[in-house]
C-alpha positions in Angstrom: 0.0 0.0 0.0 2.8 2.3 0.8 4.5 1.7 -2.5 1.3 2.5 -4.4 1.0 5.9 -2.6 4.7 6.7 -3.4 4.3 5.6 -7.0 1.0 7.6 -7.3 2.6 10.7 -5.7 5.6 10.5 -8.0 3.4 10.0 -11.1 1.2 13.0 -10.2 4.3 15.1 -9.4 5.9 14.2 -12.8 2.7 14.8 -14.7 2.3 18.1 -12.9 5.8 19.3 -13.7 5.5 18.4 -17.3 2.1 20.0 -17.5 3.4 23.3 -16.2 6.3 23.3 -18.6 4.1 22.4 -21.5 2.0 25.5 -21.1 2.4 27.8 -24.1 3.8 31.1 -23.2 1.9 34.0 -24.7 4.0 36.6 -26.5 4.5 39.8 -24.6 2.1 42.3 -26.1 3.9 45.2 -24.7 7.1 44.1 -26.4 5.3 43.6 -29.7 3.8 47.1 -29.4 7.2 48.6 -28.5 8.7 47.0 -31.6 6.0 48.4 -33.8 6.6 51.9 -32.3 10.4 51.5 -33.0 9.6 50.5 -36.5 7.4 53.6 -36.9 10.3 55.7 -35.8 12.6 54.0 -38.3 10.3 54.3 -41.2 9.5 58.0 -40.5 5.9 57.6 -39.7 6.4 59.8 -36.6 7.0 62.9 -38.7 3.5 62.5 -40.2 1.7 62.3 -36.8 3.8 63.6 -33.9 0.8 64.4 -31.7 -0.6 60.9 -32.1 2.8 59.4 -31.3 2.8 61.4 -28.1 -0.5 59.9 -27.1 0.8 56.5 -28.0 3.8 56.9 -25.7 1.5 57.9 -22.9 -0.7 54.9 -23.5 2.4 52.6 -23.4 3.1 53.9 -19.9 -0.5 53.3 -18.9 -0.3 49.8 -20.3 2.9 49.1 -18.4 1.3 50.2 -15.1 -1.8 48.2 -15.8 0.4 45.1 -16.5 2.3 45.7 -13.3 -1.0 46.0 -11.3 -2.3 42.9 -13.0 -5.3 44.6 -14.6 -5.5 42.3 -17.6 -8.7 43.7 -19.1 -7.4 47.3 -18.9 -4.1 46.2 -20.3 -5.7 44.4 -23.3 -7.9 47.4 -24.0 -4.9 49.8 -24.0 -2.9 47.5 -26.2 -5.7 47.3 -28.7 -6.0 51.1 -28.7 -2.2 51.5 -29.2 -2.3 49.1 -32.2 -5.2 51.0 -33.7 -3.4 54.3 -33.2 -0.3 52.9 -34.9 -2.5 51.9 -37.8 -3.8 55.5 -37.9 -0.3 56.9 -37.8 0.7 54.6 -40.7 -2.3 55.7 -42.8 -1.7 59.3 -42.0 1.9 58.9 -43.3 0.5 57.3 -46.5 -2.0 60.1 -46.9 0.6 62.8 -46.4 2.9 61.1 -49.0 0.0 60.9 -51.5 -0.9 64.5 -50.8 2.7 65.7 -51.5 2.6 63.7 -54.7 -0.7 65.3 -55.6 0.6 68.8 -54.9 3.6 68.2 -57.1 1.4 67.0 -59.9 -0.8 70.1 -59.5 2.3 72.4 -59.7 3.5 70.5 -62.8 0.0 70.9 -64.2 0.0 74.7 -63.6 3.4 75.0 -65.2 2.1 73.0 -68.2 -0.9 75.3 -68.5 1.3 78.4 -68.4 3.5 76.9 -71.1 0.5 76.1 -73.2 -0.9 79.6 -72.9 2.4 81.1 -73.9 2.6 78.8 -76.9 -1.0 79.8 -77.9 -0.1 83.5 -77.6 2.9 82.9 -79.9 0.7 81.3 -82.5 -1.6 84.3 -82.7 
């Protein structure tokens, strides 16, 4: 009877240890967000939306404090907001880039119109 108890205890202990080690570790969302922010700085997205980046930095601090206080729901909400804000910053960068391209085309169009008018005057 004593051997059965020892064997059962060792078996449960072994299964428990392997069960704990087999648990998948979730990726650190804060680290992922921080990498996204670093990427935004490298790609120049920050220049397009400096105000939003300031808000994102503040939200990262809030997320870090929520994680330390173990407020999981608040942490997840803040992380989702940060990811959405980063998408907005990226889109604003694209919009600004397209706007600059449009303004260059408009300038070129105006110059072409002036040239066309000058050529029409010369023909008369």
